[in-house]
N, C-alpha and C positions, 0 to 999 in steps of 0.2 A: 303704360297705355301704346296701345297697337301702333303700328308705323302706319296702315292704312285700313280705310275703310270701301270696302264694295258694295256699291248699290245697283242692282242691277233693272234699270225702268223698262218700259214697256218693249224696247225695241233695242236696245243696244248698251251693252255693259260699261261700267264707270268706276275707276280708281281713284278715289281722293288723298293726294298724297298729304299726311299731315305734319307738322309741325309740332314742336315740344310747349308752343305757345298756348295755354288753356284757354284762353279766349277765342282763339282762333280755332281751335278744338272745337268749343261749343257752337260756335257758327256753322262750321261747316256739317256739324251733327243736324243742327236746325233747319239748316239746307237742305240737305240729305231726309229727315221726316217731313219736311214741307212738300217734297216732292213725293214722296211715298203717297202723302195724304192726296195730293193732286191726282196723281193716278190711280189711286184708286176713284175718286170724284168719276173720272172720266169713264174708267172701267164699267163702272154703274149707270153712265150716263149710256154707255155703248149697250149694253144690255137692254135699259130702258126703250131705248130704238128698234131694239131687236125682237124685244115681247110687242111693242105695238105696231112691228112689220106683219104679224101675222092676224088673221081672221079669227074668229072665234074657233070655228071648224080644224081649220087647219092647226090650231094650235093644239089640238086635241085628236090629231090624224096621225097614223101611225106613216113616217116615212119609208121612202125607198133603202135610206142606206140606215145602217143604228139599229138600236131597240127599243131606244126609247123614242117617244112624242116629245115636242118643241116645251110642252107643259113640265113634260116629268125632267129635261133637262134643266129648265129653272126651275122647276121644285129643289132639283138635288142641288142646285149652286145656291139656293135662299136656305135651305137645310145645314149647307158646309158652311158658309158664311156669318148666316146671320146668328150664331153662337159664339164666333170671337170676340165682339165685346162683351158679353159677360164672363167669357173666360181673361181678359186682359184684364177686366175689375176686380177678380178672385187672388187669391191667396198668389203672393209673390215677393220672391227676395232678389236681392242685391248678386248681382253678376259679375263674375271676377276674371270674364273673357270678351272678348270682340259683339257688341251687342249683333252686330250682320253674321254674325260668323257662319251661318248654315244660310244666308242668303242663295250665293250660287251653287250649292247643293240643291234647295228648292228649286232654283231657277231651272237647273240641267233637266230634274225630274218630271217636274209639272210642263216646261215646256217644247217637252220630247214627243214628238207627234207620233213617234213611230211605236211605241211603247204602249199596252194598255193597261189598264188598272181595275180591280174590283171592286167597284165601290162597298165601305162599311154598310155593315144592316143601317146602321141608325143613320146616315142620310143619303140610303137609298130613296128615291121616289114613288110617291105613292098609283095607285094606279090611276088612270085618267077615267074618268075630264076633269081638267083643275081651269079654275077660274081664271083666268088672265087677267082681268082687273083687279083681280085680290091680289095676284102675285107681282101686276104691276106695283099698285102702292106698296107693296110690302119690301119690293127694290128699291125702290126710292128713298123707304125711312131706314133701312138697314146700311146702304152706302154711304148714305148722308151721316147717320151716326156714329159710322167707322170711322172716316173722313173724317171728320171734328175731332174724334177721339184720339188719333195719332197726329193730329197738329197741334192737340193740346195735353198733352200727359207725356210722362217721364217713358218711354220703350226700351229702354238700355235694362229695364227688369227683368229680369226670368221670372215664366208662369210656370205653376207647379200644381195644378190640379191636372192636367193632361198633357199625355205625351204622342207623339204620331209613333206609329212602329218602328222601332228601329231607332230611333231618334233618341238625342237626347233631349231634355227640356230644352224648351224656346225661349228667347225673349217675350216681350210685345210687339217689338220689331218685325221679329223673323215672323209671327203669329200673322200679323197683319201683312205682311209681306206673301205667306202663304194666301193668304184671304184672295190678295192679287193674281198670283199665278195659277190658281185655281179658276179664277173668274177668266182668266185670260183663254185658260186651257177650254174650256167649255164654251164661251163667245165662240169662239172656232167651230166649236163642233155645229153649236146653233143654228150661224152663218150656214152651214153644208144641209142642215134639216132644212132651214129657209129655200136653200137655192134647188131642190130635190125638188120643192111644191114650186120653182120659177117664180117665188116671190116677190 
């Protein structure tokens, strides 16, 4: 088993040094996975709070910054994160590597706000208008299910049904972490849209 496990939470990176005792290892893994579940719940709560801060009109209005409306940002977030539970419930195999090996790469990639990405076609938002209340309901459901899954299932398994470009197959833990940092990236974007309207 690996000598250390990395978990990068919402704001800081923490290295958990492990002993060879299997009970301590299991306990620390469970603690890390519970932290991830809690962070996903918090990200979902931040998202719903931001959605609620917009009027229906401004939710679908083009801001002075960026190229997406608030509704489009939320639509993109939910398209990206909404499929994660299904992916993690899909085909899996036992991993022979650390279950969080790709976490630091995901953190450094998605939380580097100086880098811009082109969204893949299948998660690009639809054209406005978007139903704010419908997206709000979807956000609550998606993050609740995802947080519950990460708190109750074996996250060390590798998911084999889909991979990110230039990435090896990722574990359930890494996919859940992707959902977290991807959400955090776009929460920042959504906050900037909100500020552009002085909401």
